[in-house]
C-alpha positions in Angstrom: -116.0 149.6 102.1 -112.8 150.0 100.0 -110.2 152.7 100.2 -107.3 153.0 97.7 -104.3 154.3 99.7 -102.0 154.5 96.7 -102.2 153.7 93.0 -98.5 152.7 93.0 -96.2 153.1 90.1 -95.8 149.7 88.4 -94.8 146.2 89.4 -92.0 147.6 91.6 -94.5 149.7 93.6 -97.9 147.9 93.5 -101.1 149.7 94.5 -102.2 149.6 98.1 -105.8 149.2 99.4 -107.8 148.7 102.6 -110.9 146.6 102.4 -113.7 146.2 105.0 -114.8 142.5 104.6 -117.4 141.2 106.9 -116.3 143.7 109.6 -112.6 142.8 109.2 -110.2 145.4 107.9 -107.9 143.9 105.3 -104.7 145.7 104.0 -103.7 144.7 100.5 -100.0 145.2 99.9 -97.3 147.1 101.8 -94.8 148.3 99.3 -92.0 150.9 99.1 -91.5 153.4 96.3 -87.8 152.7 95.6 -87.9 154.9 92.5 -88.0 157.9 94.8 -84.4 157.1 95.8 -83.3 159.0 92.7 -83.6 162.3 94.5 -80.5 161.4 96.6 -76.9 161.6 95.4 -75.1 158.3 95.3 -71.7 159.7 96.1 -71.6 162.1 99.0 -67.9 162.9 98.4 -68.7 164.6 95.1 -70.7 167.4 96.8 -67.8 169.9 96.8 -66.3 168.9 93.5 -69.3 169.4 91.1 -68.7 171.4 87.9 -72.0 172.6 86.2 -72.8 170.5 83.2 -72.6 172.1 79.7 -71.6 169.0 77.8 -74.5 167.5 75.8 -75.6 164.0 76.7 -74.4 161.7 73.8 -76.2 158.7 75.3 -78.6 156.7 73.1 -81.5 156.9 75.4 -84.9 155.4 74.7 -87.6 156.4 77.2 -91.3 156.8 77.5 -93.5 159.8 78.1 -92.2 162.9 79.9 -94.8 164.9 81.8 -95.9 168.0 79.8 -96.2 169.8 83.1 -92.6 169.0 84.0 -91.5 170.3 80.5 -93.2 173.6 81.1 -91.6 174.0 84.5 -88.1 173.3 83.1 -88.5 176.1 80.7 -88.5 178.4 83.6 -86.0 176.6 85.9 -82.4 175.9 85.0 -81.7 172.4 83.7 -81.2 169.8 86.4 -77.7 168.8 87.3 -76.2 166.5 90.0 -75.7 169.5 92.4 -79.5 169.7 92.7 -79.8 166.2 94.3 -80.0 165.6 98.1 -76.6 164.9 99.6 -77.6 162.8 102.6 -78.1 159.2 103.7 -81.2 157.9 101.8 -84.5 157.6 103.4 -87.3 155.4 102.0 -90.7 156.4 100.8 -93.6 154.4 102.1 -97.3 154.6 101.4 -98.0 157.9 103.1 -101.8 157.4 103.4 -101.2 154.2 105.3 -99.8 156.2 108.2 -103.2 158.0 108.6 -104.8 154.7 109.7 -104.6 153.3 113.2 -102.6 150.1 112.7 -104.4 148.4 115.6 -107.6 148.4 113.5 -106.0 146.4 110.7 -107.0 142.7 111.1 -105.5 141.0 108.0 -102.6 141.9 105.6 -102.4 140.2 102.2 -99.2 140.4 100.1 -99.4 139.5 96.4 -95.8 139.8 95.3 -92.2 140.2 96.7 -92.3 143.9 95.8 -95.6 144.3 97.8 -93.7 143.1 100.9 -90.8 145.5 101.0 -92.6 148.0 103.4 -93.8 145.3 105.8 -91.1 145.6 108.5 -92.1 149.3 108.9 -95.6 148.1 109.7 -94.8 145.1 111.9 -92.6 147.1 114.2 -95.3 149.7 115.0 -96.9 149.7 118.4 -100.3 148.2 118.4 -99.9 146.1 115.2 -101.4 142.6 115.7 -102.8 141.8 112.3 -102.5 138.4 110.7 -100.2 138.5 107.6 -100.7 136.0 104.7 -98.3 135.5 101.9 -97.4 132.6 99.6 -94.3 130.5 100.5 -92.3 131.6 97.5 -93.2 135.3 97.9 -92.1 135.2 101.5 -88.7 133.7 100.6 -88.1 136.0 97.7 -89.3 139.0 99.7 -87.0 138.1 102.5 -84.0 137.9 100.1 -84.9 141.3 98.6 -85.2 142.9 102.0 -82.0 141.4 103.2 -80.2 142.7 100.1 -81.7 146.2 100.5 -80.5 146.3 104.1 -77.1 145.0 103.1 -76.7 147.7 100.4 -77.8 150.4 102.8 -75.3 149.2 105.4 -72.6 149.3 102.8 -73.6 152.9 101.9 -73.3 153.8 105.6 -69.9 152.2 105.9 -68.6 154.3 103.0 -70.2 157.6 104.2 -71.3 157.2 107.8 -74.7 157.6 109.2 -76.5 160.8 110.1 -78.2 159.1 113.0 -80.9 161.8 113.1 -84.7 161.4 113.2 -85.0 164.8 111.7 -82.5 165.2 108.9 -81.7 168.6 107.5 -83.0 167.8 104.0 -86.5 167.2 105.4 -86.8 170.7 106.8 -89.4 172.7 104.9 -87.1 175.5 103.9 -84.7 172.9 102.3 -87.6 171.1 100.5 -88.7 174.5 99.0 -85.3 175.0 97.5 -85.5 171.7 95.5 -86.2 171.9 91.8 -89.9 171.2 91.0 -89.2 167.7 89.6 -87.4 166.6 92.7 -89.9 168.4 95.0 -92.7 166.5 93.3 -91.0 163.2 94.0 -90.4 164.1 97.6 -93.8 165.5 98.3 -96.1 163.9 95.8 -98.5 165.7 93.4 -100.6 166.9 96.3 -97.6 168.0 98.4 -98.6 165.9 101.3 -96.3 162.9 101.2 -93.3 164.1 103.2 -94.6 162.1 106.2 -94.2 158.9 104.2 -90.3 159.1 104.3 -88.6 156.9 106.8 -85.1 155.6 107.6 -84.6 152.0 106.5 -85.5 149.2 108.8 -82.8 146.9 110.2 -81.9 143.2 109.7 -83.5 142.5 113.1 -86.7 144.2 111.9 -86.8 142.0 108.8 -86.3 138.8 110.9 -89.0 139.9 113.4 -91.4 140.7 110.5 -91.0 137.2 109.0 -92.0 135.5 112.3 -95.4 137.2 112.0 -96.1 135.9 108.5 -98.2 132.9 107.8 -97.2 131.3 104.5 -99.6 129.5 102.1 -99.4 127.4 99.0 -101.6 128.1 96.0 -105.3 127.2 96.6 -104.5 126.4 100.3 -107.2 127.7 102.7 -106.6 129.9 105.7 -109.4 130.7 108.0 -109.3 134.0 109.9 -111.4 134.3 113.1 -113.6 131.5 111.9 -115.5 133.7 109.5 -113.1 134.7 106.6 -111.6 132.1 104.3 -108.6 133.3 102.4 -107.0 131.6 99.4 -104.2 132.6 97.0 -104.1 131.7 93.3 -101.2 132.3 90.9 -101.2 135.6 89.0 -98.3 134.7 86.6 -96.5 138.0 87.1 -93.6 136.5 89.2 -92.6 133.4 91.0 -95.0 133.1 93.9 -97.1 136.1 93.0 -100.8 135.7 93.5 -104.3 137.0 93.5 -106.5 136.6 96.5 -110.0 135.4 97.2 -111.7 136.3 100.5 -114.8 134.3 101.2 -117.0 135.6 104.0 -120.6 134.9 105.2 -122.0 137.5 102.9 -120.2 136.8 99.7 -116.7 136.4 98.2 -114.3 139.1 97.0 -111.4 138.6 94.5 -108.4 140.9 94.5 -106.7 140.9 91.1 -103.2 142.4 91.0 -100.9 142.7 88.0 -101.3 139.4 86.2 -100.0 137.6 83.2 -102.0 134.8 81.4 -99.0 132.9 80.1 -95.5 133.3 81.7 -92.2 131.8 80.6 -91.1 131.2 84.1 -93.9 131.5 86.7 -97.1 129.5 87.0 -99.7 131.3 84.8 -102.7 133.4 85.8 -105.2 131.0 87.4 -108.2 133.1 86.4 -110.6 130.1 86.4 -110.4 130.1 90.3 -112.0 133.6 90.3 -115.0 132.4 88.3 -118.3 133.3 90.0 -116.9 135.7 92.6 -119.4 138.3 93.7 -117.0 141.2 93.5 -113.6 141.7 91.8 -111.3 144.5 92.8 -109.1 145.1 89.8 -105.9 146.7 90.9 -103.8 146.6 87.8 -103.3 150.3 86.9 -100.8 149.4 84.1 -103.4 147.7 81.9 -104.6 151.1 80.5 -103.1 152.5 77.4 -104.2 156.1 77.5 -104.7 156.1 73.7 -106.9 152.9 73.8 -110.7 152.7 74.0 -112.3 149.3 74.4 -115.9 148.5 73.5 -117.7 145.5 74.9 -118.8 143.3 72.1 -119.0 139.6 72.1 -120.3 137.0 69.7 -122.5 134.1 70.7 -119.5 131.8 70.5 -117.6 133.7 73.1 -120.3 132.9 75.7 -118.8 129.5 76.0 -116.0 129.0 78.6 -113.8 127.1 76.2 -114.0 129.8 73.5 -113.3 132.6 76.1 -110.3 130.7 77.5 -108.8 130.2 74.0 -109.3 133.9 73.3 -107.6 134.9 76.5 -104.5 132.7 75.8 -104.3 133.7 72.1 -101.9 136.5 72.4 -98.5 137.6 71.5 -97.3 138.8 74.9 -94.8 136.0 75.4 -93.6 136.4 71.9 -93.1 140.1 72.4 -91.2 139.5 75.6 -88.8 137.0 73.9 -88.3 139.4 71.0 -87.5 142.2 73.5 -85.0 140.1 75.3 -83.4 139.1 72.0 -83.1 142.7 71.0 -81.4 143.6 74.3 -79.1 140.6 74.0 -78.1 141.6 70.5 -77.3 145.2 71.8 -75.2 143.7 74.6 -73.3 141.5 72.2 -72.6 144.5 69.9 -71.2 146.4 72.9 -69.0 143.6 74.0 -67.7 143.1 70.5 -66.8 146.8 70.5 -64.8 146.4 73.7 -67.4 147.8 76.0 -69.0 146.2 79.1 -72.7 145.8 79.9 -74.4 146.7 83.2 -77.9 145.2 83.8 -79.4 146.4 87.1 -82.8 144.8 86.5 -84.9 143.7 89.5 -87.4 141.2 88.1 -86.3 137.7 89.0 -88.1 136.1 86.1 -86.6 138.5 83.6 -83.1 138.0 85.0 -83.4 134.2 84.8 -84.6 134.4 81.1 -82.0 137.0 80.4 -79.2 134.6 81.6 -80.5 131.9 79.3 -80.8 134.2 76.3 -77.5 136.0 76.7 -75.6 132.7 77.1 -77.1 131.4 73.8 -76.2 134.6 72.0 -72.7 134.4 73.3 -72.3 130.8 72.3 -73.6 131.5 68.8 -71.2 134.4 68.5 -68.3 132.5 69.8 -67.7 135.1 72.4 -66.0 134.3 75.6 -66.5 137.1 78.1 -67.3 136.7 81.8 -70.8 137.1 83.2 -70.8 138.3 86.8 -73.8 138.4 89.2 -73.0 140.6 92.1 -75.4 140.6 95.0 -75.3 139.7 98.7 -78.2 137.2 98.1 -77.5 136.1 94.5 -76.1 132.6 95.4 -79.0 131.8 97.7 -81.5 133.2 95.2 -80.2 131.1 92.3 -80.2 128.0 94.4 -83.7 128.5 95.6 -85.2 129.0 92.1 -84.0 125.5 91.1 -85.9 123.7 93.9 -89.4 125.2 93.6 -91.0 123.5 90.5 -94.5 123.8 92.0 -94.3 127.6 91.6 -93.2 127.5 88.0 -94.9 127.2 84.6 -95.7 123.8 83.0 -92.8 124.1 80.6 -90.3 124.4 83.5 -92.0 121.6 85.5 -91.6 119.3 82.5 -87.9 119.8 82.7 -87.9 118.3 86.2 -89.4 115.1 85.0 -87.0 114.8 82.1 -84.1 115.3 84.5 -83.1 118.7 83.3 -82.4 121.8 85.5 -85.4 124.1 85.8 -83.3 127.0 84.6 -80.2 127.2 82.5 -78.1 129.1 85.1 -77.5 125.8 86.9 -75.4 124.4 84.0 -73.9 127.8 83.3 -72.6 128.0 86.9 -71.1 124.5 86.7 -69.3 125.5 83.5 -68.1 128.7 85.2 -69.8 130.7 82.5 -71.5 132.7 85.2 -69.7 133.8 88.4 -71.5 134.9 91.5 -70.0 137.2 94.1 -71.6 138.8 97.2 -70.1 142.3 96.8 -68.2 144.5 94.3 -65.2 144.7 96.7 -65.1 140.9 97.2 -61.5 139.7 97.1 -62.3 136.8 94.7 -64.1 139.2 92.3 -61.1 141.6 92.3 -58.8 138.6 91.6 -60.9 137.3 88.7 -62.1 140.6 87.3 -61.9 140.9 83.5 -63.2 143.5 81.0 -65.1 143.6 78.9 -67.8 141.8 80.9 -71.5 141.5 81.5 -72.7 142.3 85.0 -76.1 141.7 86.6 -76.3 143.6 89.9 -78.6 145.8 92.0 -79.9 148.4 92.5 -82.0 149.6 89.6 -82.4 153.0 91.3 -78.7 153.6 90.6 -78.4 154.9 94.2 -77.3 151.8 96.1 -75.3 148.6 95.6 -72.7 147.6 93.0 -74.5 149.1 90.1 -73.7 152.7 91.1 -70.0 152.0 91.4 -69.8 150.1 88.1 -71.8 152.8 86.3 -69.4 155.4 87.5 -66.6 153.3 86.1 -68.1 152.9 82.7 -70.2 156.0 82.2 -67.5 157.6 80.1 -67.1 154.6 77.8 -69.1 155.1 74.6 -68.8 151.3 73.8 -70.4 150.2 77.1 -74.2 149.7 77.6 -76.5 150.3 80.5 -79.9 148.4 80.4 -82.6 150.0 82.6 -86.2 149.1 83.3 -88.8 151.8 82.7 -89.5 152.4 86.4 -88.2 155.9 86.9 -87.2 159.1 85.3 -83.9 158.1 83.7 -82.8 161.7 83.3 -82.8 162.2 87.1 -81.3 158.7 87.7 -78.4 159.4 85.4 -77.6 163.0 86.7 -74.7 161.9 88.9 -73.0 160.1 86.0 -73.0 162.9 83.4 -71.4 163.6 81.0 -72.8 160.2 79.9 -71.1 158.7 76.9 -72.3 155.2 77.8 -75.2 153.9 75.7 -78.5 153.6 77.7 -81.3 151.2 76.7 -84.4 151.7 78.7 -87.1 149.1 78.3 -90.3 147.9 79.9 -91.5 144.3 80.5 -95.0 143.0 80.7 -96.5 143.3 84.1 -100.3 143.2 83.7 -103.2 142.2 81.5 -103.7 144.3 78.4 -106.9 146.3 78.4 -108.5 144.6 75.4 -108.4 141.3 77.4 -109.7 142.6 80.7 -113.4 142.7 79.6 -113.1 139.4 77.9 -111.7 137.9 81.1 -114.6 139.5 83.1 -117.1 137.9 80.6 -115.6 134.6 81.5 -115.5 135.2 85.3 -119.1 136.6 85.5 -118.8 138.6 88.7 -121.7 140.7 90.1 -119.7 143.8 90.7 -116.3 145.1 89.5 -114.2 147.9 91.0 -111.9 149.7 88.5 -109.5 152.6 89.0 -110.9 156.0 88.1 -108.4 156.2 85.3 -110.4 153.5 83.5 -113.6 155.5 83.3 -112.9 157.0 79.9 -111.1 154.0 78.4 -113.5 151.2 79.2 -116.9 151.5 77.7 -119.1 148.9 79.4 -122.3 148.3 77.4 -125.5 146.7 78.4 -124.3 143.2 77.5 -122.3 143.1 80.7 -123.8 141.0 83.5 -121.9 143.0 86.1 -122.1 146.5 87.7 -119.0 148.7 87.5 -117.8 151.3 90.1 -114.6 153.4 90.0 -112.3 154.2 92.9 -109.8 157.0 93.5 -106.9 157.4 95.8 -107.7 158.2 99.4 -111.5 158.1 98.8 -113.7 155.5 100.5 -116.0 153.6 98.2 -119.0 151.7 99.6 -119.1 148.2 98.4 -122.6 147.0 97.5 -124.2 144.3 99.5 -123.3 141.0 98.0 -125.7 138.8 100.0 -128.7 139.9 102.1 -128.6 136.9 104.5 -126.3 134.4 106.1 -126.9 130.6 106.0 -127.2 128.9 109.4 -127.0 125.1 109.9 -129.4 124.0 112.7 -129.0 120.7 114.5 -131.8 118.3 113.8 -132.8 118.1 117.5 -133.6 121.8 117.5 -136.1 121.5 114.7 -138.6 120.0 117.1 -138.5 123.2 119.1 -139.8 125.4 116.2 -142.8 127.4 117.4 -143.3 129.7 114.4 -145.0 133.0 114.8 -146.0 135.3 112.0 -144.8 138.9 112.2 -147.5 141.6 112.4 -145.6 144.0 110.2 -143.8 141.8 107.8 -144.6 138.5 106.1 -142.1 136.5 108.1 -142.3 133.3 110.1 -140.2 133.6 113.2 -139.1 131.0 115.7 -137.1 131.4 118.9 -134.4 128.8 119.7 -131.9 128.3 122.4 -128.5 126.7 121.6 -124.8 127.1 121.2 -123.7 129.2 118.1 -120.5 128.1 116.5 -118.8 130.1 113.8 -115.9 128.2 112.2 -114.5 128.0 108.7 -117.0 130.5 107.4 -119.9 128.3 108.6 -122.6 129.3 111.1 -123.9 126.3 113.1 -126.4 126.1 116.0 -126.2 123.1 118.4 -128.6 122.1 121.1 -127.6 122.6 124.8 -128.9 120.8 127.8 -131.5 122.8 129.8 -133.9 122.0 132.6 -137.3 120.6 131.7 -139.9 123.4 131.2 -137.4 126.1 131.3 -138.2 127.1 127.7 -141.8 127.7 128.7 -140.8 130.1 131.4 -138.8 132.4 129.1 -140.3 135.9 128.8 -141.3 137.1 125.4 -138.8 139.1 123.4 -140.4 142.1 121.6 -139.2 144.4 118.9 -140.2 147.5 116.9 -141.7 150.8 118.3 -145.3 150.9 119.5 -147.9 153.1 117.9 -149.2 155.6 120.6 -152.8 155.4 119.4 -152.8 151.6 119.3 -151.3 151.6 122.8 -153.9 153.9 124.2 -156.6 151.8 122.7 -155.2 148.6 124.2 -154.9 150.2 127.6 -158.4 151.5 127.5 -159.7 148.0 127.0 -158.0 147.1 130.3 -159.6 150.1 132.0 -156.3 152.0 132.2 -156.3 155.7 131.2 -153.3 157.9 130.4 -152.2 161.1 128.7 -149.8 161.3 125.8 -146.7 163.6 125.8 -144.5 164.0 122.8 -140.8 163.5 123.7 -138.2 166.0 122.5 -135.4 163.5 122.8 -136.1 161.8 119.5 -138.1 164.4 117.6 -136.4 163.5 114.3 -137.4 159.8 114.5 -141.1 160.7 115.1 -141.4 157.6 117.3 -140.6 159.0 120.7 -143.3 159.7 123.3 -144.2 159.4 127.0 -147.5 158.0 128.2 -148.5 159.2 131.7 -150.9 156.7 133.5 -153.2 158.3 136.0 -155.7 155.5 136.8 -155.8 153.1 138.6 -152.4 154.1 139.8 -149.6 156.4 138.5 -147.1 155.1 136.1 -145.2 156.1 132.9 -144.4 154.4 129.6 -141.4 156.1 128.0 -140.8 155.1 124.3 -137.6 156.0 122.6 -135.9 154.8 119.4 -133.5 152.6 121.4 -136.2 151.0 123.6 -139.2 151.3 125.8 -139.2 151.7 129.6 -142.1 151.0 132.0 -141.9 152.8 135.4 -144.6 151.8 138.0 -144.7 151.4 141.8 -147.5 148.8 141.5 -146.2 145.5 140.3 -149.6 144.3 139.0 -150.0 147.5 137.0 -146.5 147.1 135.5 -147.5 143.6 134.4 -150.7 144.9 132.8 -148.8 147.7 130.9 -146.3 145.1 129.7 -149.2 142.9 128.5 -150.7 145.8 126.6 -147.4 146.6 124.9 -147.0 142.9 124.0 -150.5 142.8 122.4 -149.5 145.4 119.8 -145.8 144.5 119.2 -144.2 141.6 117.5 -142.8 139.2 120.1 -141.6 135.7 120.5 
């Protein structure tokens, strides 16, 4: 069975699922929705000094779709301003539906990316949680740094404004929630109005440390065996350093979990889709692959049936070129702002994007003969940059080649040596204050603009029309920028590739040839699967359980050669089956079932009583008893009327006894031991036994 707990909201908030695999409950991802932080005000001291906004926003703001429903509501409601935000210590939005499950029933947790790990300390500190957590080595390290940075930024916030220290803050009271504007209320409660229970105060540094002690790290393609029956392996997804897709191989088939993936990455190891070939079932969990204006037909030429042709088609794309062109455009905008005397703030979270950004912006500055400082401000920046230069095995082939040629894996190594990039742990760091120059280019968290150095620097520059803010398309920028209006600073909002484009998904599935595929419900009208497909398609929705079809009808058993001599086959009366009874020691290990012989006394196997199964037919039983000279009366039992198989047979001669037949079993009751043996013999003559 599969249950989608959340469809997420992009690579910063990946989808979350629970799978039932071979009787084990597997949780896929444990993220936080950090975009929801925008409902909080970043500066609590501004609460009593707010002047209603009438000044138009002069920012150059490029954004994507705005919900039509939200537009209709805003026609009735007054325009949002910063006074509508929640002036309180931020809480953090977890996957609400996960709290509806008993955590003690979760056996395994699989994390595919650092973003999918941010909610894990909430889970590991819960009473009754004993699940095994698997994550790649690189994801574990990057996830740890991200959680440490989040805790550090929140602690800094509390140092500025203090802590409420309440488990029931005022803003969470229903009467306060109802007063929120509809857009903020939807973020707080979700579309169904039931997500308030998912908000929690942030975990501590001790919680993060304890969480990491419960994590088992893996390398790509390394096997982990859970409980002897479930083999788990991670394969690169290409979306981020250390990010992966998972294969779960059990006794009754194998399941692949495909998260947001990228075929060819400029920093991380690419999508290893060949490892997924031949999987029985693929759970496709990349919601961002769908362009709502796009409709894909399944049509393939005979040439595309060859693996080589399919592979070439999958890699023939302009995604990488588009990404580089996008970075080039952003860099040119940044250079223009610096030339005009403005500064540039880049609160982007994706590590790979940041590393490529540093390379591109430094080249643009060199070609423009500009000499302005580039600052990276984060409590974990120094450790993060050091780590990325010692993990070649997690990077793309182009980066690995640099290792063998003696070059640094990323350009920031040389830039740091040349002092073209300066790293500081905090915005109030004494060294930063001493070296600070403007105009400058700053990389700093947090992209929600509610925590960290970014919110302080944005407040400093928001009134400068020559300065530039670069945002990722992860949130409603109108809400995010409310505390900083009137906003004269230029705003460039952009999105970066985080999944497989829809037109390539079916081509990929043609190459992988699974038996079954699970797609999000949103794909139903945008993915026309024709009869040429060799796989069956089902669609899943949030908070609905979908029954996974049976992948294999049987389990293979390896039997020791010595036991083969004990085979005494018996043909079943009701089914065309040969059945043999063996005695041995069953070992289940590494997804293999093996039966070994055990020492037993001579002749003991001959003395074993027969084992019978199925329900006896009453007429056949009466006939068998009659041949033995035993007479009885049949009484229909009311206990299992629906099954139609329950009855009681009262024996009158030669002595009194009863045979009670139910769906769960048959019971013989007799005072005479010889009569009981005869009744058992009569039952055995009409039942299958061995």
